[in-house]
C-alpha positions, 0 to 999 in steps of 0.5 A: 800218168798225169799231175793234180794241183789243189789251188789253196786261197788266202786262208789255210782250208784242210786237204783231206776232204780233197784227198777224200774226193781223189781217192774216188778218182784214182783208181789207176794210181796214175796219179805220179805228180801232187801240187798244193796250195794253202792248207793244213796239215794234219797227224794222218795227213801224210799217210793218207796221201802217200796211200792215194798216192803209191806211184808219187814221183814228185810232190809240192807241198807249196805253203803247206803248214805243220808238214815237219812239226808233225811227222820230221818228214820220215813219212817221205824216207826212201821205204815210204816214197820210194820213186820221190824224184821232186821235192818242193815245200814254200815253207820249209820252217822248222824243217832242219837238217836231220829232218830233210836228211829223212828225203835225201838219204839212199836215193841214189840216181832217182832223186832229181829235184830240191826246191826249200824256201823259209829254211829256217827255225821260227824264233831267234832263239830255236835251238834247230835251224838252219842248212850247213855243209853236211846236206850239201855233202849227203847230196852229192854223195846221194845223189848223182842225178841232181839236177835242180837244187834252190835253198832260200832261208838260214844257210851256213855253207863254204867250199867244203859244202859245194865242192862236195855238191859238185863233185857228186853232183854231175848233172846239176843244171840250176843252182840257188842259194838265198840265205835271207831269212826273218828270224836268223839273219846274222848265222845265215852266210856263204863263205867261199874261197875264189878258188870255189867261186871258179869252180861254180862258174866253170860249171855255169853257173852265176853266182849272182843265183848265190849273193850276196855271198862272203869271198875270202881274200887272196891275191885273185881277189882282184878278180872278183870284187871292185877295186875299192873292195880290193883295197880296201881289205883290211888282212890276206885271212878276211872275208868282204861281201859281195853283192847281188849287183856285183856278182851280177857284173862280174857274171857278165863278164866271166867267160862261162858265166 
């Protein structure tokens, strides 16, 4: 079992010639992990890749483009890639929740790592954009052995999703969420209550890896934000933003962060 990486340059390159060349080398089907560079993705590329690497367990699509546009990720479902444990993609534009479910559902005990960057619709008016609590709930339900989750893009998460994720994924060791987007900065948000923040920290995760996030005000808020932030709140039902710097400060003093 071994890993193969395709090195991409500053400009996009066709990946098909590389696959054709490797077809002559992978006679024993022993390649289990593939990492791509900056490659263009044709309509038949995914099927060709999976045919070449029948034992595929880990795929890093790098900044390969059009993977989602062509196939809606249906070629990565459980039936097509039964052994898949790790899925990474740093160019996940238009990789909305419905497409991502093709990868997540039915994995049960195998799936261990999910990493997406630029997970948002391309264009301010894109009707298909964003990852919500539904994804975190599905991960908690279907992937009990998930160890690492990194999501960056148009996120809309709350206690409901985070509670389900923590409750179902007891093996989770890494949790990083970023609401940084290009097209949807006003819609991307993580809204949490102090109780949920406490549960996240109790699992050993740093809130700096989820910041900035919006914290729901409560009597316990003074434990999680600065005095200036606390006394500046207008109502007990409002949210206040916790910056990365503030979260880092709190992580340092919290007993199990």
